[in-house]
N, C-alpha and C positions, 0 to 999 in steps of 0.2 A: 408675464414679464414685468419686472419691477420698474416703476416709474422713475426716470432720471430726475434729479433735482436741478438740472441745468435749465434756465429759462431759454425759450426759443422765440426770438422776435421774427415774425413772419411778415414779410412785405409782399403783398399781392392781393388781388380782389377775387373772392369766391363768387360764383354766379352760375346761372343755368345755361349760358351761351358762351361758346369759345373754348378752345382746347385748354388754355392755361387756367381760365376761371373755373371750369368744371373740374379740372385736376385739383385745384386748391380746395374746392368744395368737398371732394372725396378724401383729400389728404388730411383735412382738419380733424376728423374723429380719429383717424389712424395715428397721426402725430400726437394727438392729445392723450393717447394711451401711455405714452412714454416720456413726454416733455410737457413743461409748463408753457403752453403756447400763448403768446401775446401777439395778436394781429395788429399790424401798424397800417393805418389807413390815411389816405389823402383827403383833402377838403371835399372833393366831389363825392367820394365814397361815403363819407360821414353824413352827407345830405341825402343819401339814397335810403329812404325809409324801409323798403322791404329788406334790404341787406341788414340794416341795424336791428330790425325786428327779428330776423333769422338768427343773428349772432346772440342777441339777448335771450331769445327763447331757448337756445341750446347751450347757454351759459359759457359762451366763448368770450375770453377777455380781449378787449381791443382798446387802442389808444390812437390819438392823432399823431401825425408826423411832427406837428408843432410841439407836442408834449413828450417827444422822444427824449429819454434821459441823457444828460451830458456824460455821465459815467454809468456803465452798466456791466453786468457779468452775464456771460452766456454766449449764445450763437445767434447770428442773424442769417436768415434764409430769405433770399429775394427771388421771386419767380415772375419773370416776364413783366417787370415794371419798366415801362418805356422811358421814364425820366429818372430812373434810379441813379444814374451817374451824372447826367446833365444838371440835375437839380441840386447836386451836392450831398444827397442823402447817403451815398456810399461812403463819402469822406467822414460824415458825421458818425456813421456806424463804427468806422475804424477809430476815430478820435475818442469814442466812448469806451473803447477797449474790447470790442467784440470781434470774434472771428467771423468772416463773411463767406457764406456759401451762396453761389450765384447760379441761377438757371435761366438762360435766355429764352429757350423754347423755339426760337425761330432759326432761319438759315442765314441771317445777316446780323451784323452788330448794331446795337442801339447807339444813340448819340452819347459820346463820351466814354463808351465802353473800352475801346482800345487804349485810350489815354489812362484810364483807371487801372487796366491790367499792367501797363508799363510802370505805373507808380506803385504797384504791389498791393493794391487795395483788395484784390480777390484772393482769398486763401484756398478756395476749393471751388472748381467749376463743375457743374453737372450737365450732362448731355442726355438726350432722349435716345439717340441711336449713333451707330458708327458713322452714318452718312452726315449727321449733324456735326459730330466730332471732327470729321475730315474737313468740313467747311471752316472750322475755327482752329485748325492745327497750328498754323503759324502764330496766330494771336496769343494762344494759350500755351505755347511751348514753355516748359519749365514749371507750369502751375499744376497742382494736384488736380486730377480729373477722375470722374466716375460716370458710368452710364447707368441711369436709373430707370429708363423706360417710362412707362405710365402706369398709374393705378386707377382702376375704375371699380367702384363698389358694385359687385355683381348683382346684388339684390335690387339695384336701381333699374336694371334692364332685364326683366324676367323673360324666359323663353316663351315664344308664342307659336303654337301649332297652327300652321296655315292650311291644313288639309281642307277646311270648310270655308276658306276665304272666297268671297263672291267674285273676285277677279284676280288676274295675275299682273303683277306690277314690277317694274324696275324703277329705281329712284336713287337719290343722293341727298345728303344732309351736310351742310357746311355753313360757315358764315358767308354772307352775300358779297364776297369780295370778287370782283371781275377776274382777277388774276387766277382764281381757282377754277375757272371754267375755260375749256378749249374754245377757240373761236368758232368752231363748227358744232357746238354742243347740241342744238336741237336735231341736226341731221345725224349726229352720232347716235343718239337714242333711237330715232325713227328708223335708221337703216339697220339697227340691230333687230328691231321688233317686228311683230306681225300686227295687222290692223286692230286686233281686239286687245292688245296689251295696254295697260295704263302706265303713264309716266308721272312720277310724283317727285316734286322738288321742294326742299326747304333748306336754307332760307332764300326767298326771292326778294327782289327789291325793284324800285322804279329804275335805278341805274342799270340793272341787269335787263329789265324790260326794254330799255332804250338800246342797250348793246345788241340785243337780238331782235330788234324791231323789223329787220329784213325778213324774218321768218313768220309764216302764218301758222300759229299754234291752233290745232283742232281740239275737239272735245276729249281727246285721250289724255290731255295734259292737265295736271293739278298743281297749282302753285300755292305755297304757304309762306307768309312773311316770317321774320325772325321770331322764334318762340311762340308762333301761332298755335302749334301743337307741342306738347311736351315731347322731347326727343324719343323717349321710349314708345310713345303712342305713334308718332310718325314712322319710326323704324318697324313697328309691328305691322304696318300696312305695306311694307316693301318686301317682296320675295327675294329679289336680287339687288344688292347694293352695288350699283355700277358707277364707278367713280373716276372718270377721265378728268385730267387736270390740265390747266393752261400750260403752254409750252415754256413759259418763263418761270414757272413755280415748281419748287421742290418741297414735298412734304417731309418734315423732319421725323415724324412718327405716324401720325394719322389716328388720333384718338377715336374719332367717330367710327373708324373701321372696327375697332374693338367693341364699341357700343352696339354696332349692327350685329356683330357675331354673337354677342350675348343674347340678343333677341331671336336669333335664328335667321336673320337676313344674311344671305350668302354673299360675301364680298367678291367682286370682280374688279381688280385694281391694276393700275399700270406698273410696270417694272421701273427701276431707276429712282425709287423713293425709299422710305424706311419700312415699307410694308413686309419685307422679308422677315422681320423680327416679329410680325404679327400673324401673318397668314402662312399656313403650311400648304403650298400650292398643290392642288389635286386632292387634298384631304379636308381642309376647313375653308376652302374657297380657292380662288385662282389668282395668280399674278400673270397678267397678260402682256405680251411683248408687242402686239400690233392689234389693229382694229379687227382683222379677220379672226383673231383668237377670241376677242370679246364677243363677236357675233356668233361664232360657232358654239362656244361654251354656253352662252345665254340661251340659245335655242335648244341645245341638248338638255339643259336643266329644265327648261319650260316643258319639254315633251316627255320627260321621264320623272314623274312625280315621286317614285320610290327613291331614286337617286337624290332628288332634290331634298326630300325629307331627311334622308340619312346624312347628307352633307350639312344640312342646317343644324342637326343634332351635334355633329362633330365640331362644327364651328362654335356652337354654344359651349360644349364641354371643354374644348381647347382654351377658349377665352376664360371660362370660369375657373378651371382647375389648374391651368398652366400659366396663362398670362396674368391673371388677377387674383392669385392666391393671397389672401390677406396676411397670413403668417409670414410668407416669404417677403412680401413688400415691407411689412413692419420691421422685420429683421434687417432688411437692406437699408432702410432709412435710419435706423438706430446706428448702424455701422457708418453710414455716410456722414451723419451729423456728429460723430465722435471725432471732431477735428482737433 
């Protein structure tokens, strides 16, 4: 595919933790195949030495917000920048003459976002799923919209054959946000399992430990702090990715579920989120409507190693060849950014 000569100013922070940050990390090489990408960073990001070393080592162009040009040609793509509107950066982008493509990534608006939309600052809004699009339906009525899903570089999460694993485990990986955990989380896991199962959780925090201090965790539990293990390593140690969520939280897409599938960790996820776009229930994992379904399906998979291995392979193949096909995503982003 021929590289476009249009500059792409990308606002967002690539990194190893968090859905938006890991998304940008994987999008950088994909977008750079077709666009002249210029990453625009805030003061805090510019002081983050590992980030700057990574960008420099991989020859990615970057500049500070303070040096953003007053006049420019091209497109601005902003992904999950919390202060993008409240800081006035969106207005500066438009004043410079750029088309603005915006992706919130969450299920709620950021400060100043609704006012910016009313003022016509957003030319094209991107959504991860129909469930996220529905949450913003009124705010973005009349604005050009696209659903882009998520792209994960498949080679970053290789398939792991768990036939010879020393134990059987269920687990979950997310940022350590209390709203992502159901209030009965420890009991949820323990009531699913049998005494010899392992329960693995990343990322844990002191706040979560206080939140669940009413529970006595025994030696079946393993907790890891943020980034204590690389995501691919942690997920390779989890047979079933069991992902109950807090009652007030709705997942807009669930990037970590795709990462789990790539490694062969079978997802058991709740209905009512964006998971229907990721998991083919009964084929590459399960979407569960109640606790009894989580319990029955987890026990069935634990007791039937052949079924578990076949479903792990199907989860990996569906993720690698359907969800995260590089050519399809590359074509999608070229189309979306041709505003």
